[in-house]
N, C-alpha and C positions, 0 to 999 in steps of 0.2 A: 476552431482547432479542437481534435477527434481525439479521444482517449481512448483505445483500447484493454480492457483486462482479462486477462486468463491467469485458469491455474485453481481457482477453488474446487471445492469436493470434501467429499466425507472423508474423516480420519479419527484412529480411536487415540483416547487420549495417551501424550506421550510420543506420538507420530509427526511427522514431519509433511508439510507443504511448501511450494514455492509458486507467490504470486507475483506475474506480470505484466507490466504496464506500457503501452505503446504510445506515443505522441504521435498527431500527424498534422498537417494543415500549415498555417500561417506561424512557424514553426521560431521563433528567433526570441530573445530576449526573456526565454525562462529564468525565474528566479526560483523557485522552487519546484520539487515535486516527491509526490509523497502517496499515502496511505491514511485512510480512514474508517472505522469502524461504527455500525451501531447495530446492539443487538438490542433483540426486541423488548419492548419498554422501554428503551435506553436513550438518550441522545447521542447524536454522533460525535464520535472521539477520535481524536487523533493519535495514530499508532506510532506514526516514523516517517522522516525524511527526510531531503537532501537538498542543501544550498548547490543550486546548479553550478555555480561558479568557481567556487570553492571546495567542493565536494564535502565539503562539513557535512553530519549526520544526527541527529536529533531522534528521542524516541519518547516514550511514555513508560515510565516507571514499572507498570505490569508488564512489560513486554523485554526489557532488558535485561540480556545476558539468553536471551530465549529467542529474539527475532533480530535478523539481520538485513539493513536495506540498504540495496548498490544501484549502482546508475551504468548506464553505457551511453556515455554524451552522444558519441556518434550516430549512436542507435537513437537517441532520445526515449530510451527505455527504463524504466527504473523495476529493482523487483525486490519482493519482500521473499525472503527467504526465513519460513517460520519451523522452530523446531522445538522439542518439549511442547507439543500442544496443550492446552487443557481446554475440559467442557467449558470455561469462561471465555473461551476465544471464540467460543460460536458466535457469529455475527454474520453482515454482510460489509464487506471488505469494498472499500470504494476509492479508486485513483482519484489523484487532485494534482494540479498544476497551475501555480501562480504565474501567470504570465501578463505582464504592462499593466499592473494592477486588478487583474482580472481573474477569478477561481475559475476553473475549467472543471469539471467533473464526469469521470465515466460510469458507466452504469455499471452495477453494484454485481460482486461475484461473491458467493455464498459459502462458508468455509462453515463446516459444520464437524465440530468434537464429542463423540458418542461411543461408546463402548455398548 
C-alpha cells in the first residue's frame, strides 16, 4: 500500500492550505485514514482522521474549528483543509492509514507558516 501526499508549502499566518493523500495498492479493509504532524524537536502527533466505513471524523483540540478532514472513499483519498493557519502549525505532515491492523505512512509534506 502506498500513500502519496501533496499540497504542502509556505503560507502566511491566517492563510489556508489543502493537503491531499491518495492510497493505492492492495486497498481493502481500510480502518482509518488521517494526518499526523511532527514539528522540529517534538513528537509526532495526531492532527485529524476519519473512520473509513462510517465517515466519522476526529481531530486534535489544537486544530478544531480551523482544520477539516474529508474523504473520497471511491478514490481512496483523504483531504485536510487547513484554515487560519498559525506559526505553531509549522511541521512536516504525514498521511497515515490503518489497514488490516498495519499502519502505513506516506512521505511527509512540509507546511511552513511564517510571515
